[in-house]
C-alpha positions as a Markdown table, in Angstrom:
| # | Residue | x | y | z |
|---|---|---|---|---|
| 1 | Met | 20.5 | 4.0 | 22.5 |
| 2 | Lys | 17.0 | 3.1 | 21.2 |
| 3 | Leu | 16.7 | 6.6 | 19.8 |
| 4 | Ala | 20.0 | 6.4 | 18.0 |
| 5 | Thr | 19.0 | 3.0 | 16.6 |
| 6 | Leu | 15.6 | 4.2 | 15.5 |
| 7 | Gly | 17.2 | 7.3 | 13.8 |
| 8 | Leu | 19.8 | 5.2 | 12.0 |
| 9 | Thr | 17.1 | 2.8 | 10.8 |
| 10 | Cys | 15.0 | 5.6 | 9.5 |
| 11 | Ile | 17.9 | 7.1 | 7.6 |
| 12 | Ile | 18.8 | 3.7 | 6.0 |
| 13 | Leu | 15.2 | 3.1 | 5.1 |
| 14 | Ser | 14.9 | 6.6 | 3.5 |
| 15 | Leu | 18.1 | 6.1 | 1.5 |
| 16 | Thr | 16.9 | 2.7 | 0.3 |
| 17 | Leu | 13.6 | 4.0 | -0.9 |
| 18 | Val | 15.3 | 6.9 | -2.7 |
| 19 | Ala | 17.7 | 4.6 | -4.3 |
| 20 | Cys | 15.1 | 2.1 | -5.5 |
| 21 | Gly | 12.4 | 4.6 | -6.5 |
| 22 | Gly | 12.2 | 6.2 | -9.8 |
| 23 | Lys | 14.5 | 3.9 | -11.8 |
| 24 | Asn | 11.8 | 3.6 | -14.5 |
| 25 | Asp | 11.4 | 7.3 | -14.7 |
| 26 | Gln | 14.9 | 8.1 | -16.1 |
| 27 | Gly | 14.6 | 10.5 | -19.0 |
| 28 | Lys | 11.0 | 11.3 | -18.4 |
| 29 | Lys | 9.8 | 14.7 | -17.4 |
| 30 | Tyr | 6.6 | 15.0 | -15.4 |
| 31 | His | 4.5 | 18.1 | -15.0 |
| 32 | Trp | 2.3 | 18.7 | -12.0 |
| 33 | Ser | -1.0 | 20.6 | -12.2 |
| 34 | Lys | -2.0 | 23.2 | -9.7 |
| 35 | Ala | -4.1 | 21.8 | -6.8 |
| 36 | His | -7.8 | 22.0 | -7.7 |
| 37 | Gly | -10.9 | 21.1 | -5.7 |
| 38 | Val | -12.9 | 18.0 | -6.5 |
| 39 | Leu | -16.2 | 17.0 | -5.1 |
| 40 | Glu | -16.0 | 13.3 | -4.5 |
| 41 | Asp | -18.9 | 11.0 | -3.7 |
| 42 | Cys | -18.9 | 7.5 | -2.3 |
| 43 | Lys | -18.7 | 5.9 | -5.8 |
| 44 | Gly | -15.1 | 7.0 | -6.3 |
| 45 | Met | -12.0 | 6.7 | -4.2 |
| 46 | Met | -13.8 | 7.2 | -1.0 |
| 47 | Asn | -16.0 | 4.2 | -1.3 |
| 48 | Lys | -14.4 | 2.3 | 1.5 |
| 49 | Ser | -14.0 | 5.3 | 3.9 |
| 50 | Gln | -15.7 | 5.5 | 7.3 |
| 51 | Gln | -17.7 | 8.5 | 6.2 |
| 52 | Cys | -19.3 | 6.5 | 3.4 |
| 53 | Glu | -20.0 | 3.6 | 5.6 |
| 54 | Asn | -21.9 | 5.9 | 8.0 |
| 55 | Asn | -23.7 | 7.8 | 5.2 |
| 56 | Ser | -23.7 | 6.5 | 1.6 |
| 57 | Asn | -24.9 | 10.0 | 0.3 |
| 58 | Asn | -21.8 | 11.7 | 1.8 |
| 59 | Gln | -19.7 | 13.9 | -0.4 |
| 60 | Gln | -16.3 | 15.3 | 0.4 |
| 61 | Phe | -14.4 | 18.3 | -1.1 |
| 62 | Leu | -10.9 | 17.0 | -1.9 |
| 63 | Phe | -7.8 | 18.6 | -3.3 |
| 64 | Gln | -6.4 | 16.9 | -6.4 |
| 65 | Val | -3.0 | 17.3 | -8.0 |
| 66 | Asp | -2.5 | 15.6 | -11.4 |
| 67 | Arg | 0.8 | 14.3 | -12.8 |
| 68 | Tyr | 1.1 | 14.2 | -16.6 |
């Protein structure tokens, strides 16, 4: 019974998110770039990560996909 309730809840939540998302994007076409590697240091988006808290000189190689 719990499994059925959990499954139904997930389906309803998914449908709600799909219905609410993207309303402002009607008529717009987005293009996605190919994934490319980016060397990110602790000054960027990783500044609050655990790796940067342990070592402020840490750098990570991340994959980035741009939407334009």
